[in-house]
SEKEGU-540122 format. One record per residue (C-alpha): residue number from 1; x, y, z negated. Coordinates in steps of 0.1 Angstrom, whole numbers, always signed. Layout:
N
<r><n>NUM</n><u>X</u><v>Y</v><w>Z</w></r>
...
! end
This chain:
207
<r><n>1</n><u>+1018</u><v>+1041</v><w>-982</w></r>
<r><n>2</n><u>+1025</u><v>+1041</v><w>-1021</w></r>
<r><n>3</n><u>+1052</u><v>+1068</v><w>-1026</w></r>
<r><n>4</n><u>+1086</u><v>+1051</v><w>-1028</w></r>
<r><n>5</n><u>+1117</u><v>+1070</v><w>-1035</w></r>
<r><n>6</n><u>+1149</u><v>+1064</v><w>-1014</w></r>
<r><n>7</n><u>+1164</u><v>+1042</v><w>-1042</w></r>
<r><n>8</n><u>+1135</u><v>+1020</v><w>-1044</w></r>
<r><n>9</n><u>+1135</u><v>+1015</v><w>-1006</w></r>
<r><n>10</n><u>+1172</u><v>+1007</v><w>-1008</w></r>
<r><n>11</n><u>+1164</u><v>+982</v><w>-1036</w></r>
<r><n>12</n><u>+1139</u><v>+965</v><w>-1013</w></r>
<r><n>13</n><u>+1163</u><v>+964</v><w>-984</w></r>
<r><n>14</n><u>+1190</u><v>+948</v><w>-1005</w></r>
<r><n>15</n><u>+1167</u><v>+920</v><w>-1016</w></r>
<r><n>16</n><u>+1156</u><v>+912</v><w>-981</w></r>
<r><n>17</n><u>+1192</u><v>+913</v><w>-968</w></r>
<r><n>18</n><u>+1205</u><v>+890</v><w>-995</w></r>
<r><n>19</n><u>+1176</u><v>+865</v><w>-986</w></r>
<r><n>20</n><u>+1186</u><v>+865</v><w>-949</w></r>
<r><n>21</n><u>+1222</u><v>+861</v><w>-958</w></r>
<r><n>22</n><u>+1213</u><v>+832</v><w>-980</w></r>
<r><n>23</n><u>+1197</u><v>+815</v><w>-950</w></r>
<r><n>24</n><u>+1225</u><v>+822</v><w>-928</w></r>
<r><n>25</n><u>+1250</u><v>+808</v><w>-953</w></r>
<r><n>26</n><u>+1233</u><v>+774</v><w>-954</w></r>
<r><n>27</n><u>+1248</u><v>+744</v><w>-937</w></r>
<r><n>28</n><u>+1237</u><v>+742</v><w>-910</w></r>
<r><n>29</n><u>+1227</u><v>+781</v><w>-908</w></r>
<r><n>30</n><u>+1190</u><v>+786</v><w>-909</w></r>
<r><n>31</n><u>+1179</u><v>+814</v><w>-886</w></r>
<r><n>32</n><u>+1147</u><v>+830</v><w>-896</w></r>
<r><n>33</n><u>+1136</u><v>+838</v><w>-860</w></r>
<r><n>34</n><u>+1105</u><v>+859</v><w>-870</w></r>
<r><n>35</n><u>+1117</u><v>+884</v><w>-896</w></r>
<r><n>36</n><u>+1094</u><v>+914</v><w>-900</w></r>
<r><n>37</n><u>+1083</u><v>+937</v><w>-927</w></r>
<r><n>38</n><u>+1051</u><v>+914</v><w>-935</w></r>
<r><n>39</n><u>+1076</u><v>+887</v><w>-943</w></r>
<r><n>40</n><u>+1091</u><v>+907</v><w>-973</w></r>
<r><n>41</n><u>+1074</u><v>+900</v><w>-1006</w></r>
<r><n>42</n><u>+1082</u><v>+928</v><w>-1032</w></r>
<r><n>43</n><u>+1081</u><v>+923</v><w>-1069</w></r>
<r><n>44</n><u>+1069</u><v>+951</v><w>-1091</w></r>
<r><n>45</n><u>+1105</u><v>+960</v><w>-1100</w></r>
<r><n>46</n><u>+1112</u><v>+963</v><w>-1063</w></r>
<r><n>47</n><u>+1131</u><v>+931</v><w>-1060</w></r>
<r><n>48</n><u>+1124</u><v>+918</v><w>-1025</w></r>
<r><n>49</n><u>+1123</u><v>+882</v><w>-1013</w></r>
<r><n>50</n><u>+1120</u><v>+869</v><w>-977</w></r>
<r><n>51</n><u>+1092</u><v>+846</v><w>-968</w></r>
<r><n>52</n><u>+1081</u><v>+823</v><w>-939</w></r>
<r><n>53</n><u>+1117</u><v>+813</v><w>-930</w></r>
<r><n>54</n><u>+1118</u><v>+781</v><w>-909</w></r>
<r><n>55</n><u>+1080</u><v>+781</v><w>-902</w></r>
<r><n>56</n><u>+1090</u><v>+785</v><w>-865</w></r>
<r><n>57</n><u>+1111</u><v>+753</v><w>-866</w></r>
<r><n>58</n><u>+1085</u><v>+732</v><w>-884</w></r>
<r><n>59</n><u>+1057</u><v>+743</v><w>-859</w></r>
<r><n>60</n><u>+1076</u><v>+739</v><w>-827</w></r>
<r><n>61</n><u>+1099</u><v>+711</v><w>-836</w></r>
<r><n>62</n><u>+1137</u><v>+709</v><w>-837</w></r>
<r><n>63</n><u>+1142</u><v>+702</v><w>-800</w></r>
<r><n>64</n><u>+1133</u><v>+737</v><w>-788</w></r>
<r><n>65</n><u>+1135</u><v>+757</v><w>-820</w></r>
<r><n>66</n><u>+1167</u><v>+774</v><w>-810</w></r>
<r><n>67</n><u>+1156</u><v>+788</v><w>-776</w></r>
<r><n>68</n><u>+1141</u><v>+821</v><w>-769</w></r>
<r><n>69</n><u>+1114</u><v>+805</v><w>-748</w></r>
<r><n>70</n><u>+1080</u><v>+811</v><w>-765</w></r>
<r><n>71</n><u>+1094</u><v>+835</v><w>-790</w></r>
<r><n>72</n><u>+1067</u><v>+860</v><w>-799</w></r>
<r><n>73</n><u>+1075</u><v>+893</v><w>-783</w></r>
<r><n>74</n><u>+1076</u><v>+923</v><w>-806</w></r>
<r><n>75</n><u>+1096</u><v>+953</v><w>-815</w></r>
<r><n>76</n><u>+1113</u><v>+932</v><w>-841</w></r>
<r><n>77</n><u>+1127</u><v>+908</v><w>-813</w></r>
<r><n>78</n><u>+1163</u><v>+912</v><w>-803</w></r>
<r><n>79</n><u>+1162</u><v>+923</v><w>-767</w></r>
<r><n>80</n><u>+1193</u><v>+901</v><w>-760</w></r>
<r><n>81</n><u>+1172</u><v>+869</v><w>-766</w></r>
<r><n>82</n><u>+1161</u><v>+871</v><w>-730</w></r>
<r><n>83</n><u>+1197</u><v>+866</v><w>-718</w></r>
<r><n>84</n><u>+1210</u><v>+844</v><w>-747</w></r>
<r><n>85</n><u>+1206</u><v>+806</v><w>-745</w></r>
<r><n>86</n><u>+1198</u><v>+805</v><w>-783</w></r>
<r><n>87</n><u>+1185</u><v>+827</v><w>-811</w></r>
<r><n>88</n><u>+1213</u><v>+834</v><w>-835</w></r>
<r><n>89</n><u>+1219</u><v>+851</v><w>-870</w></r>
<r><n>90</n><u>+1226</u><v>+883</v><w>-849</w></r>
<r><n>91</n><u>+1190</u><v>+881</v><w>-838</w></r>
<r><n>92</n><u>+1179</u><v>+883</v><w>-874</w></r>
<r><n>93</n><u>+1202</u><v>+912</v><w>-879</w></r>
<r><n>94</n><u>+1185</u><v>+932</v><w>-852</w></r>
<r><n>95</n><u>+1150</u><v>+924</v><w>-866</w></r>
<r><n>96</n><u>+1164</u><v>+937</v><w>-900</w></r>
<r><n>97</n><u>+1176</u><v>+968</v><w>-883</w></r>
<r><n>98</n><u>+1139</u><v>+975</v><w>-873</w></r>
<r><n>99</n><u>+1129</u><v>+968</v><w>-908</w></r>
<r><n>100</n><u>+1154</u><v>+994</v><w>-921</w></r>
<r><n>101</n><u>+1140</u><v>+1019</v><w>-896</w></r>
<r><n>102</n><u>+1106</u><v>+1014</v><w>-910</w></r>
<r><n>103</n><u>+1120</u><v>+1021</v><w>-946</w></r>
<r><n>104</n><u>+1136</u><v>+1053</v><w>-934</w></r>
<r><n>105</n><u>+1106</u><v>+1066</v><w>-915</w></r>
<r><n>106</n><u>+1080</u><v>+1052</v><w>-936</w></r>
<r><n>107</n><u>+1061</u><v>+1041</v><w>-906</w></r>
<r><n>108</n><u>+1055</u><v>+1008</v><w>-888</w></r>
<r><n>109</n><u>+1077</u><v>+1002</v><w>-858</w></r>
<r><n>110</n><u>+1045</u><v>+998</v><w>-836</w></r>
<r><n>111</n><u>+1036</u><v>+1034</v><w>-843</w></r>
<r><n>112</n><u>+1071</u><v>+1045</v><w>-834</w></r>
<r><n>113</n><u>+1077</u><v>+1027</v><w>-801</w></r>
<r><n>114</n><u>+1053</u><v>+1006</v><w>-780</w></r>
<r><n>115</n><u>+1062</u><v>+971</v><w>-774</w></r>
<r><n>116</n><u>+1057</u><v>+976</v><w>-737</w></r>
<r><n>117</n><u>+1079</u><v>+1007</v><w>-736</w></r>
<r><n>118</n><u>+1111</u><v>+1007</v><w>-717</w></r>
<r><n>119</n><u>+1127</u><v>+1029</v><w>-744</w></r>
<r><n>120</n><u>+1149</u><v>+1009</v><w>-769</w></r>
<r><n>121</n><u>+1142</u><v>+1013</v><w>-807</w></r>
<r><n>122</n><u>+1178</u><v>+1023</v><w>-811</w></r>
<r><n>123</n><u>+1173</u><v>+1051</v><w>-784</w></r>
<r><n>124</n><u>+1142</u><v>+1064</v><w>-802</w></r>
<r><n>125</n><u>+1160</u><v>+1064</v><w>-836</w></r>
<r><n>126</n><u>+1189</u><v>+1083</v><w>-821</w></r>
<r><n>127</n><u>+1168</u><v>+1110</v><w>-804</w></r>
<r><n>128</n><u>+1149</u><v>+1116</v><w>-837</w></r>
<r><n>129</n><u>+1178</u><v>+1116</v><w>-859</w></r>
<r><n>130</n><u>+1194</u><v>+1142</v><w>-837</w></r>
<r><n>131</n><u>+1163</u><v>+1163</v><w>-840</w></r>
<r><n>132</n><u>+1163</u><v>+1160</v><w>-878</w></r>
<r><n>133</n><u>+1128</u><v>+1145</v><w>-880</w></r>
<r><n>134</n><u>+1137</u><v>+1108</v><w>-887</w></r>
<r><n>135</n><u>+1134</u><v>+1105</v><w>-925</w></r>
<r><n>136</n><u>+1100</u><v>+1100</v><w>-941</w></r>
<r><n>137</n><u>+1089</u><v>+1135</v><w>-953</w></r>
<r><n>138</n><u>+1073</u><v>+1119</v><w>-984</w></r>
<r><n>139</n><u>+1109</u><v>+1110</v><w>-997</w></r>
<r><n>140</n><u>+1111</u><v>+1147</v><w>-1007</w></r>
<r><n>141</n><u>+1145</u><v>+1153</v><w>-1024</w></r>
<r><n>142</n><u>+1148</u><v>+1117</v><w>-1037</w></r>
<r><n>143</n><u>+1180</u><v>+1111</v><w>-1016</w></r>
<r><n>144</n><u>+1213</u><v>+1126</v><w>-1007</w></r>
<r><n>145</n><u>+1223</u><v>+1136</v><w>-972</w></r>
<r><n>146</n><u>+1252</u><v>+1114</v><w>-973</w></r>
<r><n>147</n><u>+1232</u><v>+1083</v><w>-985</w></r>
<r><n>148</n><u>+1207</u><v>+1088</v><w>-957</w></r>
<r><n>149</n><u>+1235</u><v>+1092</v><w>-932</w></r>
<r><n>150</n><u>+1252</u><v>+1060</v><w>-943</w></r>
<r><n>151</n><u>+1218</u><v>+1042</v><w>-941</w></r>
<r><n>152</n><u>+1210</u><v>+1055</v><w>-906</w></r>
<r><n>153</n><u>+1246</u><v>+1045</v><w>-895</w></r>
<r><n>154</n><u>+1241</u><v>+1010</v><w>-909</w></r>
<r><n>155</n><u>+1207</u><v>+1007</v><w>-891</w></r>
<r><n>156</n><u>+1223</u><v>+1017</v><w>-858</w></r>
<r><n>157</n><u>+1248</u><v>+989</v><w>-863</w></r>
<r><n>158</n><u>+1221</u><v>+964</v><w>-867</w></r>
<r><n>159</n><u>+1201</u><v>+977</v><w>-837</w></r>
<r><n>160</n><u>+1233</u><v>+979</v><w>-814</w></r>
<r><n>161</n><u>+1223</u><v>+968</v><w>-780</w></r>
<r><n>162</n><u>+1260</u><v>+957</v><w>-773</w></r>
<r><n>163</n><u>+1272</u><v>+922</v><w>-775</w></r>
<r><n>164</n><u>+1255</u><v>+905</v><w>-803</w></r>
<r><n>165</n><u>+1287</u><v>+894</v><w>-821</w></r>
<r><n>166</n><u>+1294</u><v>+930</v><w>-827</w></r>
<r><n>167</n><u>+1266</u><v>+935</v><w>-851</w></r>
<r><n>168</n><u>+1275</u><v>+931</v><w>-888</w></r>
<r><n>169</n><u>+1267</u><v>+899</v><w>-906</w></r>
<r><n>170</n><u>+1240</u><v>+901</v><w>-932</w></r>
<r><n>171</n><u>+1264</u><v>+896</v><w>-960</w></r>
<r><n>172</n><u>+1282</u><v>+928</v><w>-949</w></r>
<r><n>173</n><u>+1248</u><v>+946</v><w>-945</w></r>
<r><n>174</n><u>+1237</u><v>+936</v><w>-980</w></r>
<r><n>175</n><u>+1271</u><v>+948</v><w>-994</w></r>
<r><n>176</n><u>+1269</u><v>+982</v><w>-977</w></r>
<r><n>177</n><u>+1234</u><v>+986</v><w>-990</w></r>
<r><n>178</n><u>+1246</u><v>+980</v><w>-1024</w></r>
<r><n>179</n><u>+1273</u><v>+1005</v><w>-1022</w></r>
<r><n>180</n><u>+1248</u><v>+1032</v><w>-1008</w></r>
<r><n>181</n><u>+1224</u><v>+1025</v><w>-1036</w></r>
<r><n>182</n><u>+1252</u><v>+1026</v><w>-1062</w></r>
<r><n>183</n><u>+1262</u><v>+1061</v><w>-1049</w></r>
<r><n>184</n><u>+1226</u><v>+1073</v><w>-1050</w></r>
<r><n>185</n><u>+1222</u><v>+1061</v><w>-1085</w></r>
<r><n>186</n><u>+1250</u><v>+1081</v><w>-1097</w></r>
<r><n>187</n><u>+1241</u><v>+1114</v><w>-1076</w></r>
<r><n>188</n><u>+1203</u><v>+1115</v><w>-1082</w></r>
<r><n>189</n><u>+1178</u><v>+1109</v><w>-1108</w></r>
<r><n>190</n><u>+1167</u><v>+1076</v><w>-1122</w></r>
<r><n>191</n><u>+1139</u><v>+1059</v><w>-1102</w></r>
<r><n>192</n><u>+1104</u><v>+1073</v><w>-1110</w></r>
<r><n>193</n><u>+1081</u><v>+1056</v><w>-1133</w></r>
<r><n>194</n><u>+1045</u><v>+1045</v><w>-1127</w></r>
<r><n>195</n><u>+1049</u><v>+1035</v><w>-1090</w></r>
<r><n>196</n><u>+1021</u><v>+1010</v><w>-1080</w></r>
<r><n>197</n><u>+1030</u><v>+974</v><w>-1078</w></r>
<r><n>198</n><u>+1036</u><v>+963</v><w>-1041</w></r>
<r><n>199</n><u>+1031</u><v>+926</v><w>-1033</w></r>
<r><n>200</n><u>+1035</u><v>+925</v><w>-995</w></r>
<r><n>201</n><u>+1060</u><v>+943</v><w>-972</w></r>
<r><n>202</n><u>+1032</u><v>+949</v><w>-948</w></r>
<r><n>203</n><u>+1016</u><v>+971</v><w>-975</w></r>
<r><n>204</n><u>+1045</u><v>+995</v><w>-974</w></r>
<r><n>205</n><u>+1030</u><v>+1013</v><w>-945</w></r>
<r><n>206</n><u>+993</u><v>+1014</v><w>-955</w></r>
<r><n>207</n><u>+978</u><v>+1046</v><w>-969</w></r>
! end
């Protein structure tokens, strides 16, 4: 993985959050349904955009596009889709929470928790946060403890296994990420120069 400072990871998260919020703000709202790190395209200035939105709807047709039936099972999938009649914006929020966890740990979700495991992503995250080994060691001193704590707290909210409507909307997630980045920019040094250009979110976790 190309070394990314904490602020750069926040910038990527903000762009992706705003992309999902834009989809959810459409009339009618457009649910991504398959959001994952590989759907995030990253500009050389760490401005992220969300790709592949709506492909699921086009391939499967409007009639059953909203159902959980046939939805690809993965760690990004909201565990509540098995009990809900329809995928929702909240399902995208859960998927975004997994994406945030990957930015925090610097590791792909599949290397953290097996898709077949009975352990939830939120439970894995809570256990490792308590033991102090959650953050990517390659971050070094590029973040404040307050900023990391706030990002972890926001990620927990997105991954909440409780009733879906209690998860924050993507607009609120984007706003909170903006606030965290603003604080980090005032408390730490300016983003490092000379970082390699990254074009795909999936490349964030390649060595």
